[in-house]
C-alpha positions in Angstrom: -19.5 184.2 177.8 -22.2 181.6 177.2 -21.4 178.2 178.6 -23.0 175.8 176.1 -22.6 172.8 178.2 -25.0 174.4 180.6 -27.3 175.6 177.9 -27.4 172.2 176.2 -28.4 170.6 179.4 -31.3 173.1 179.7 -32.4 172.5 176.1 -32.3 168.8 176.7 -34.5 169.0 179.8 -37.1 171.1 177.9 -36.9 168.9 174.8 -37.2 165.6 176.6 -39.7 166.8 179.2 -37.8 165.6 182.3 -34.3 165.6 183.9 -34.2 161.8 183.8 -34.8 161.6 180.1 -32.4 164.5 179.4 -29.7 162.6 181.4 -30.2 159.6 179.2 -30.0 161.7 176.0 -26.8 163.4 177.2 -25.2 160.3 178.7 -25.1 162.0 182.1 -26.6 161.4 185.5 -29.8 163.2 186.4 -27.9 164.8 189.2 -25.3 166.2 186.8 -28.0 167.6 184.5 -29.8 169.2 187.5 -26.6 170.8 188.7 -25.9 172.3 185.3 -29.4 173.8 185.0 -29.3 175.1 188.5 -25.8 176.7 187.9 -27.2 178.3 184.8 -30.1 179.7 186.7 -27.8 181.0 189.5 -25.6 182.8 186.9 -28.6 184.4 185.3 -30.4 185.1 188.5 -33.7 183.7 187.4 -35.7 180.5 187.0 -35.4 178.8 183.6 -37.4 175.6 184.1 -40.7 175.0 185.7 -40.1 171.6 187.3 -43.5 170.1 186.4 -44.3 166.9 184.5 -43.4 167.5 181.8 -41.0 170.3 182.4 -41.9 173.7 181.0 -39.7 176.7 180.1 -40.0 180.1 181.5 -39.7 182.9 178.9 -36.0 183.2 179.6 -35.5 179.4 179.4 -37.4 179.3 176.1 -35.1 182.0 174.7 -32.0 180.1 175.7 -33.3 176.7 174.4 -34.2 178.3 171.1 -30.7 179.8 170.9 -29.2 176.4 171.5 -31.3 174.8 168.7 -30.3 177.6 166.3 -26.6 177.1 167.2 -27.0 173.3 166.6 -28.5 173.9 163.2 -25.6 176.2 162.3 -23.1 173.7 163.5 -24.7 170.9 161.4 -24.6 173.2 158.3 -20.9 173.9 158.9 -20.1 170.2 159.2 -21.8 169.7 155.9 -19.7 172.3 154.2 -16.4 171.3 156.0 -16.6 167.5 156.2 -13.1 167.3 157.8 -14.6 168.8 161.0 -17.2 166.0 161.1 -14.7 163.2 161.6 -15.7 161.4 164.7 -18.9 163.4 165.1 -22.1 161.5 165.3 -25.7 162.4 165.8 -28.8 163.8 164.1 -30.1 167.3 163.7 -33.6 168.0 165.1 -35.7 170.4 163.1 -38.6 172.1 164.9 -41.6 172.4 162.6 -45.2 173.7 163.1 -48.0 171.9 161.2 -51.8 171.9 161.3 -53.5 168.8 162.6 -55.3 167.9 159.4 -52.1 168.1 157.3 -50.4 165.8 159.8 -53.3 163.4 159.6 -53.5 163.3 155.8 -50.2 163.9 154.0 -47.4 165.3 156.2 -46.3 162.0 157.6 -45.4 160.8 154.1 -43.2 163.8 153.7 -41.6 163.3 157.1 -40.9 159.6 156.3 -39.3 160.4 153.0 -37.1 163.2 154.3 -35.8 161.2 157.3 -35.3 157.9 155.4 -31.8 158.7 154.2 -30.8 161.8 156.2 -29.6 162.3 159.8 -32.8 164.2 160.6 -35.3 164.1 163.5 -38.5 166.2 163.6 -39.9 168.1 166.6 -43.5 168.8 165.4 -45.8 171.4 167.1 -49.5 171.4 166.3 -51.5 174.6 165.7 -54.2 175.9 163.5 -53.0 176.8 160.0 -54.0 180.4 160.6 -51.5 180.6 163.4 -48.5 178.4 162.6 -46.7 181.4 161.0 -46.5 182.9 164.5 -44.1 180.1 165.5 -41.8 181.1 162.6 -41.9 184.8 163.6 -41.0 183.9 167.2 -38.1 181.7 166.0 -39.5 178.6 167.8 -39.6 176.6 164.5 -37.6 176.7 161.2 -40.5 175.7 159.0 -44.3 175.6 159.1 -47.3 174.5 157.1 -49.4 177.7 157.1 -52.4 179.4 155.5 -50.2 182.6 155.3 -49.0 183.3 151.7 -46.7 186.3 152.2 -43.3 185.2 153.4 -42.4 185.8 157.1 -39.2 187.9 157.2 -36.2 185.7 156.6 -38.3 182.9 155.1 -39.3 181.5 151.8 -43.0 180.8 151.0 -44.0 178.0 148.6 -47.6 177.3 147.7 -48.6 173.7 148.5 -52.3 173.5 147.5 -55.8 173.6 148.8 -57.2 171.3 151.5 -60.9 171.0 150.8 -63.5 170.6 153.6 -67.2 169.8 153.6 -69.7 170.3 156.4 -70.9 166.8 157.4 -73.2 165.1 159.9 -74.9 161.7 160.4 -78.3 161.1 158.8 -79.8 160.8 162.2 -78.3 164.2 163.3 -79.6 165.8 160.1 -83.1 164.5 160.8 -83.0 165.7 164.4 -81.6 169.2 163.8 -82.1 170.0 160.1 -85.5 168.4 159.2 -86.7 171.8 158.1 -83.5 172.7 156.3 -80.1 174.2 157.0 -80.6 177.9 157.8 -79.6 180.5 160.3 -82.2 179.3 162.9 -81.3 175.6 162.7 -77.5 176.3 162.6 -77.8 178.5 165.7 -79.3 175.5 167.6 -77.5 172.5 166.2 -74.3 171.5 168.1 -71.1 171.8 166.0 -67.6 170.4 166.5 -64.6 172.6 167.0 -61.0 171.5 167.2 -59.8 174.2 169.6 -60.2 177.9 170.4 -58.3 178.9 167.3 -60.3 176.7 164.9 -62.5 178.9 162.7 -63.5 176.5 159.9 -67.1 176.0 161.0 -67.6 179.7 161.4 -66.0 180.4 158.0 -68.3 177.9 156.4 -71.4 179.5 158.0 -70.2 182.9 156.8 -69.6 181.5 153.3 -73.1 180.0 153.0 -75.2 182.5 155.0 -73.1 185.7 154.6 -73.2 186.3 158.3 -71.3 185.5 161.5 -73.4 183.1 163.5 -72.5 181.7 167.0 -73.4 178.1 167.6 -73.2 175.6 170.5 -70.0 173.5 170.2 -68.3 170.4 171.4 -64.5 170.8 171.7 -62.7 167.9 170.0 -58.9 168.4 169.5 -58.4 165.4 167.2 -58.8 165.0 163.4 -60.1 161.4 163.8 -62.4 162.5 166.7 -64.1 164.9 164.3 -65.0 162.1 161.9 -66.0 159.8 164.8 -68.1 162.6 166.4 -70.0 163.2 163.1 -70.6 159.5 162.6 -71.9 159.1 166.2 -74.3 162.1 165.8 -72.5 164.2 168.4 -72.5 167.2 166.1 -71.7 168.5 162.6 -68.2 169.6 161.6 -65.9 170.5 158.8 -64.1 167.3 157.7 -61.5 166.9 155.0 -63.4 165.9 151.9 -60.8 163.2 150.9 -61.0 161.7 154.4 -64.8 161.3 154.6 -65.6 160.7 150.9 -66.0 156.9 151.4 -68.4 157.5 154.3 -70.4 160.0 152.1 -70.5 157.4 149.4 -71.9 154.8 151.8 -74.4 157.2 153.3 -72.9 157.0 156.8 -72.4 160.8 156.5 -74.2 163.5 154.5 -73.3 167.0 153.6 -75.3 169.8 155.3 -75.4 171.6 151.9 -74.1 169.4 149.1 -71.5 171.2 147.0 -70.9 173.9 149.5 -67.3 173.1 150.4 -64.6 175.2 151.9 -61.1 175.3 150.4 -58.2 176.2 152.7 -55.0 177.3 150.9 -51.8 176.0 152.5 -48.2 177.2 152.1 -44.8 175.9 153.2 -42.6 178.5 154.8 -39.1 177.8 155.9 -36.0 179.7 156.9 -34.0 180.8 153.9 -30.7 180.0 155.7 -30.8 176.5 157.1 -29.0 173.1 157.0 -29.2 170.9 153.9 -31.7 168.6 155.7 -34.2 171.5 155.7 -34.0 171.7 152.0 -34.5 167.9 151.8 -37.6 168.2 154.0 -38.9 171.0 151.9 -38.7 168.9 148.7 -40.4 166.0 150.4 -43.2 168.3 151.8 -43.9 169.7 148.3 -44.0 166.2 146.8 -46.3 164.8 149.4 -48.6 167.8 149.3 -48.9 167.7 145.5 -50.2 164.1 145.7 -53.1 165.0 148.0 -53.9 168.7 147.8 -55.7 170.6 145.0 -53.2 172.8 143.1 -52.7 176.5 143.8 -52.0 178.5 140.7 -49.6 180.8 142.5 -45.8 181.3 142.1 -43.4 180.8 144.9 -42.1 183.9 146.7 
């Protein structure tokens, strides 16, 4: 028999990042939270929490915390269907969602604000490349994701959001320094580029699109959407920036395109669990509305 008081303590420690913050969230003492987690570990015979700063889950701890989140979502859904059970019950439901950094920087916050304005909803956002956010859905770590994957993950619904358009940009000084003789395989192989993280393939995809070949290039690692723009402006390297974000800088001549008109369009989809609380449906509606205001349309039916 699962003891949910112990599992809830574990989930709070992992969600809050420390025993002290978990204690405040649960209205307990840090000692009480620690005792509950340790008792759970003793019963299972294995470590569930790496006691670092912030705390980290072991694989077994992650599985238990994920189970606690799913149970919480089911309870919230039941309270919505049977309001009599909700008398005296207070609190918000937290939805774990995976989103790519550029969507978060350009349009997702508007969706989050609208969805949470009049609903008892909190969001736990995880950042990953749009090519990989669907993995979070498959593992059960999130209930929804902004993803480049169109086919629905099992148990999920996939809705097309639109295309996020990127252009390869650099400062005029960088262009003069590295591409005075033109943008071609030899110059691209020598000019430093900017890469978000080890999963970011946008620069490589653009090179393949314009040259028809895979071409390794020296790179700076900048895990920030704004840092990409700043890095290009400062002449640190060239990188794929959202067209809408850098258009004013292109208009002012602060940035230039490596190859004018050679843009890269990334299709985005919203995938979410088919069975979920009403607040998940509210979030989905807000996501589609916010995306439609910014992204180029995708002529593709929902699945």
